[in-house]
C-alpha positions in Angstrom: 38.0 -56.6 -165.8 40.8 -54.5 -164.3 39.9 -51.1 -162.9 42.7 -48.6 -163.6 43.4 -45.1 -164.8 40.9 -44.0 -167.6 38.5 -46.8 -166.7 34.8 -45.7 -166.2 34.1 -45.2 -162.5 31.9 -48.0 -161.0 28.6 -47.1 -159.5 28.0 -46.3 -155.9 26.0 -49.1 -154.3 25.7 -48.7 -150.5 23.2 -49.6 -147.8 23.0 -46.2 -146.1 24.3 -42.7 -146.0 25.3 -41.7 -142.5 26.5 -38.2 -143.3 25.6 -35.9 -146.2 23.1 -36.3 -149.0 22.9 -39.6 -150.8 24.9 -39.7 -154.1 23.0 -41.6 -156.8 25.6 -41.2 -159.5 28.6 -39.0 -160.4 27.6 -35.7 -161.9 29.5 -34.6 -165.1 31.8 -31.6 -164.4 32.6 -32.5 -160.8 35.6 -34.3 -159.4 35.1 -36.9 -156.7 37.4 -38.6 -154.1 36.0 -42.0 -153.1 37.9 -43.0 -150.0 37.6 -46.5 -148.5 38.2 -46.4 -144.8 37.3 -48.0 -141.4 37.1 -46.7 -137.8 39.6 -49.4 -136.7 42.2 -48.4 -139.3 44.6 -45.9 -137.7 46.0 -44.5 -141.0 42.4 -44.1 -142.3 41.4 -42.1 -139.3 44.6 -40.0 -139.5 43.8 -39.2 -143.2 40.3 -37.8 -142.4 41.4 -34.3 -141.3 43.4 -34.0 -144.6 40.4 -35.1 -146.6 38.3 -32.4 -144.8 40.9 -29.8 -145.7 40.8 -30.9 -149.4 37.0 -30.7 -149.4 37.1 -27.2 -148.0 40.0 -26.0 -150.2 38.6 -27.3 -153.5 34.8 -27.2 -153.0 34.4 -24.2 -155.3 36.3 -26.1 -158.0 33.7 -28.8 -158.0 35.3 -31.4 -155.5 33.1 -33.8 -153.6 34.7 -36.2 -151.1 32.9 -39.4 -150.3 34.0 -41.7 -147.5 33.0 -45.3 -147.9 33.0 -47.4 -144.7 32.9 -50.9 -146.2 35.0 -52.8 -143.6 33.5 -52.1 -140.2 34.1 -55.0 -137.8 30.8 -56.1 -136.2 28.7 -59.3 -136.2 25.7 -57.7 -137.9 25.0 -54.8 -140.2 22.9 -53.1 -137.6 25.7 -53.2 -135.0 28.2 -52.0 -137.5 26.0 -49.1 -138.6 25.2 -48.1 -135.0 28.9 -48.2 -133.9 29.9 -46.2 -137.0 27.3 -43.6 -136.4 28.3 -43.3 -132.7 32.0 -43.0 -133.7 31.3 -40.3 -136.2 29.2 -38.3 -133.7 32.0 -38.5 -131.1 35.1 -38.2 -133.2 34.0 -36.2 -136.3 31.2 -33.9 -135.3 32.5 -31.2 -137.8 32.8 -33.6 -140.8 32.3 -31.8 -144.1 31.9 -34.6 -146.5 29.6 -37.6 -147.2 30.0 -40.9 -145.4 28.5 -44.0 -147.0 28.0 -47.3 -145.2 28.2 -50.8 -146.9 28.2 -54.1 -145.1 27.3 -56.3 -148.1 30.7 -56.2 -149.7 29.3 -54.8 -152.9 31.5 -51.7 -152.9 34.6 -53.8 -152.4 33.6 -56.0 -155.3 33.0 -53.0 -157.6 36.0 -50.9 -156.6 38.8 -52.5 -154.6 38.9 -56.0 -155.9 39.1 -55.2 -159.6 41.7 -52.5 -158.9 43.9 -54.9 -156.8 43.5 -52.6 -153.8 43.8 -54.9 -150.9 44.4 -52.5 -148.0 42.9 -49.4 -146.7 42.9 -46.5 -146.8 42.5 -46.4 -150.6 41.4 -43.3 -152.4 39.9 -43.3 -155.9 39.8 -40.0 -157.8 37.0 -39.7 -160.4 37.5 -37.0 -163.0 34.9 -34.6 -164.5 34.1 -37.1 -167.3 33.4 -39.9 -164.8 36.6 -41.8 -165.3 39.2 -43.0 -162.8 42.1 -40.6 -162.6 44.0 -42.0 -159.7 44.0 -45.0 -157.3 46.3 -44.9 -154.2 46.9 -43.6 -150.7 45.1 -40.4 -149.6 48.5 -38.9 -148.7 49.3 -38.7 -152.4 46.3 -36.5 -153.2 48.0 -33.2 -152.7 50.1 -33.8 -155.9 47.3 -35.5 -157.8 44.2 -33.4 -157.1 45.2 -30.0 -158.6 46.2 -31.7 -161.8 43.0 -33.7 -162.0 41.0 -30.5 -161.4 42.7 -28.7 -164.2 42.5 -31.7 -166.5 46.2 -32.5 -166.8 46.6 -35.6 -164.6 44.8 -38.5 -166.3 46.6 -38.2 -169.6 50.1 -37.7 -168.2 52.8 -40.3 -168.7 53.6 -40.0 -165.0 50.1 -41.0 -164.0 50.0 -44.0 -166.4 53.5 -45.2 -165.3 52.5 -44.9 -161.6 49.3 -46.8 -162.1 51.1 -49.6 -164.1 53.7 -49.9 -161.3 50.9 -50.0 -158.7 49.2 -52.9 -160.5 52.4 -54.8 -160.9 53.1 -54.5 -157.2 49.6 -55.2 -156.0 48.4 -57.9 -158.3 50.2 -60.8 -156.6 49.1 -59.6 -153.2 45.5 -59.1 -154.4 45.4 -62.5 -156.2 46.7 -64.2 -153.0 44.0 -62.3 -151.0 41.3 -63.4 -153.4 42.5 -67.0 -153.4 42.6 -67.0 -149.6 39.1 -65.6 -149.4 37.8 -68.3 -151.8 39.5 -71.1 -149.9 38.4 -69.8 -146.5 34.8 -69.7 -147.7 34.9 -73.3 -148.9 36.6 -74.3 -145.7 34.2 -72.7 -143.3 31.2 -73.8 -145.3 32.4 -77.4 -144.9 33.2 -76.9 -141.2 29.7 -75.7 -140.6 28.4 -79.0 -142.1 31.2 -81.0 -140.3 32.2 -82.2 -143.7 35.8 -82.7 -142.7 37.0 -84.3 -146.0 35.8 -81.3 -148.0 37.3 -78.9 -145.5 40.6 -80.8 -145.8 40.4 -80.6 -149.6 40.1 -76.8 -149.4 43.0 -76.5 -147.0 45.2 -78.7 -149.2 44.4 -76.4 -152.1 45.5 -73.5 -149.9 48.8 -75.1 -149.0 49.6 -75.7 -152.7 48.9 -72.0 -153.5 50.4 -70.5 -150.3 53.0 -72.7 -148.8 54.1 -70.0 -146.4 50.7 -69.5 -144.8 50.9 -70.9 -141.3 47.2 -70.9 -140.8 46.6 -73.4 -143.7 49.4 -75.6 -142.3 47.8 -75.5 -138.8 44.3 -76.3 -140.1 45.8 -79.2 -142.1 47.4 -80.8 -139.0 44.3 -80.1 -136.9 41.9 -81.6 -139.3 44.0 -84.8 -139.8 44.8 -85.3 -136.1 41.7 -84.1 -134.3 38.8 -84.2 -136.7 39.4 -87.0 -139.2 41.8 -88.7 -136.8 43.9 -90.1 -139.6 47.1 -90.6 -137.6 48.8 -92.3 -140.6 48.7 -89.1 -142.6 48.5 -86.6 -139.7 51.7 -87.7 -137.9 53.9 -87.0 -140.9 52.1 -83.7 -141.5 52.8 -82.7 -137.8 56.4 -83.8 -138.0 56.9 -81.7 -141.1 55.2 -78.7 -139.5 57.6 -78.9 -136.6 60.6 -79.4 -138.9 59.6 -76.4 -141.0 59.0 -74.2 -138.0 62.5 -75.0 -136.6 64.1 -74.5 -140.0 62.5 -71.1 -140.4 63.7 -70.3 -136.9 60.3 -68.6 -136.4 59.0 -68.2 -132.9 55.5 -67.7 -134.3 55.6 -71.0 -136.3 57.1 -72.9 -133.4 54.5 -71.7 -130.9 51.8 -72.6 -133.3 53.2 -76.1 -133.7 53.7 -76.4 -129.9 50.0 -75.5 -129.4 48.9 -78.3 -131.7 50.9 -80.7 -129.5 50.1 -79.4 -126.0 47.3 -76.9 -126.3 44.6 -77.6 -123.8 41.9 -77.3 -126.4 43.1 -80.4 -128.3 42.6 -84.1 -127.5 46.1 -85.8 -127.7 45.0 -89.2 -126.5 45.6 -90.8 -129.9 49.0 -89.2 -130.4 52.0 -91.5 -129.6 53.1 -90.1 -126.3 56.9 -90.5 -126.7 56.9 -88.7 -130.1 54.7 -85.9 -128.8 57.0 -85.2 -125.9 60.1 -85.5 -128.1 58.7 -82.9 -130.6 57.6 -80.7 -127.7 61.0 -80.8 -126.1 62.7 -79.8 -129.4 60.3 -77.0 -130.0 60.5 -75.7 -126.5 64.3 -75.7 -126.5 64.4 -73.7 -129.8 61.9 -71.2 -128.5 63.9 -70.6 -125.3 67.1 -70.3 -127.4 65.4 -67.6 -129.5 64.1 -65.8 -126.4 66.4 -66.7 -123.5 65.4 -66.0 -119.9 68.3 -63.6 -119.4 67.4 -61.6 -122.4 65.1 -58.5 -122.6 62.6 -60.1 -125.0 59.0 -60.2 -123.8 58.2 -63.6 -122.2 54.4 -63.3 -121.9 53.7 -64.7 -125.4 55.9 -67.7 -125.6 56.8 -68.8 -122.1 53.3 -69.9 -121.0 53.1 -72.4 -124.0 56.5 -73.8 -123.2 55.5 -74.0 -119.5 52.6 -76.2 -120.5 55.0 -78.7 -122.1 57.3 -78.8 -119.1 54.4 -79.2 -116.7 52.9 -82.1 -118.7 56.3 -83.7 -119.0 56.6 -83.7 -115.2 59.0 -80.8 -114.7 56.7 -78.7 -112.5 59.5 -76.4 -111.1 60.5 -75.4 -114.6 56.9 -74.7 -115.6 56.5 -72.4 -112.5 59.8 -70.7 -113.3 58.7 -69.9 -116.9 55.3 -68.6 -115.9 57.0 -66.4 -113.2 59.3 -65.0 -115.9 56.3 -64.3 -118.1 54.6 -62.4 -115.3 57.7 -60.4 -114.6 58.0 -59.4 -118.3 54.7 -57.6 -118.1 56.6 -54.9 -116.2 59.7 -55.2 -118.3 61.9 -52.4 -119.8 59.4 -52.0 -122.7 56.0 -51.4 -121.0 53.0 -53.0 -122.7 49.6 -51.4 -123.1 47.4 -51.6 -120.0 44.6 -53.3 -122.1 46.9 -56.1 -123.2 48.2 -56.5 -119.7 44.7 -56.9 -118.3 44.0 -59.4 -121.0 47.1 -61.6 -120.3 47.2 -61.4 -116.5 44.3 -63.6 -115.5 45.5 -66.6 -117.6 49.1 -66.2 -116.4 48.0 -66.1 -112.8 45.7 -69.1 -113.3 48.5 -71.1 -114.8 50.8 -70.2 -111.9 48.2 -71.1 -109.3 47.5 -74.4 -111.0 51.2 -75.4 -111.2 51.9 -74.3 -107.6 48.6 -75.8 -106.3 48.1 -72.7 -104.1 46.6 -69.2 -104.3 48.7 -66.6 -106.0 48.4 -62.8 -106.2 49.7 -60.1 -108.5 48.9 -56.7 -107.0 45.2 -56.7 -106.1 44.4 -59.6 -108.3 44.4 -63.1 -106.7 43.7 -66.5 -108.2 43.1 -70.0 -106.7 44.0 -73.3 -108.4 41.3 -75.0 -110.4 39.9 -78.1 -108.7 39.9 -80.2 -111.8 43.5 -79.4 -112.8 45.8 -82.5 -112.4 48.1 -82.2 -109.5 50.9 -84.2 -111.0 50.9 -85.2 -114.7 50.9 -89.0 -115.1 54.0 -88.8 -117.2 55.8 -87.2 -114.3 55.2 -90.0 -111.9 58.0 -92.5 -111.8 56.9 -96.0 -111.4 58.4 -97.9 -108.5 60.0 -101.2 -109.3 59.2 -104.0 -106.8 61.9 -106.5 -106.1 60.9 -110.1 -106.6 61.1 -112.5 -103.7 
């Protein structure tokens, strides 16, 4: 059933109330804002001061703001609750409205999914009769709330037209989100059992529904080539992935395809060597054409992957050059966040040390080559021809 303007408001089913008194049900005569948010969501956090202002401004008119944290990112409910409580203590010590916590997904099933509300923040306004008066972004509440409080908004043609337009825009996105969620659940359940055929079936359904989803395409190639080891079917799938990536002229797609061919986490022993290197060459050349060495584009994302191809193909000097450019781009004209730089730097230095076969340093950080890293890829060793006689 679709949740829209004039629908009865769903119930509040949460695990815990971290701020304010628990709310068992909506009281007649009051107006509620039920705002879905998360600590990791920048726009959600930015909207909190405004929600506090609305609570203060309209509290005597019967307004109650309820924040629902239903998307906290943590491995367990205990960790999510603990992190959320600590965040609220540090960031929002003067909070003047309720905060509910739900890790089960029940609130999203009751509120967001039937209303086609995929993203957050999303605010629901519940009128004095317990019906939905508005669904949308909290920045729109300044216009909506006074009209809901005086009883004019829910019946207005403007409100109904806005809600119809919202559903028309959001329904395809929400449906795709729901399909993806269902397929991913089937896929990961099968992966857990190492039932690769069932996992493949789920991914193939995903490709039919969402042909532009790179993750389904990658999972398809990976299952065929590395899990099922069906080279008869996997090779054409990999060729098509490379072709589509190049046709799209998408660096993201091309890097993903290149990783399937040369990523260190994959076993390529069954892949025909000549074809693998031919595909790698084509992808690498297109990636470098999109982001040339003389350009200002960041090199730290794409160049290390291309360097792996060149090193394995025997062109050690080119691999060293590309990793060096990737390192240099960390201090390029557009500075990158220090956290990202600290994340990227160790891997880049390790690659450079491995390719050079010597210790390398970047500032105070130094790295030695790994002992088990091949000195010269086998493909790079030219065979000597012995003359007969």
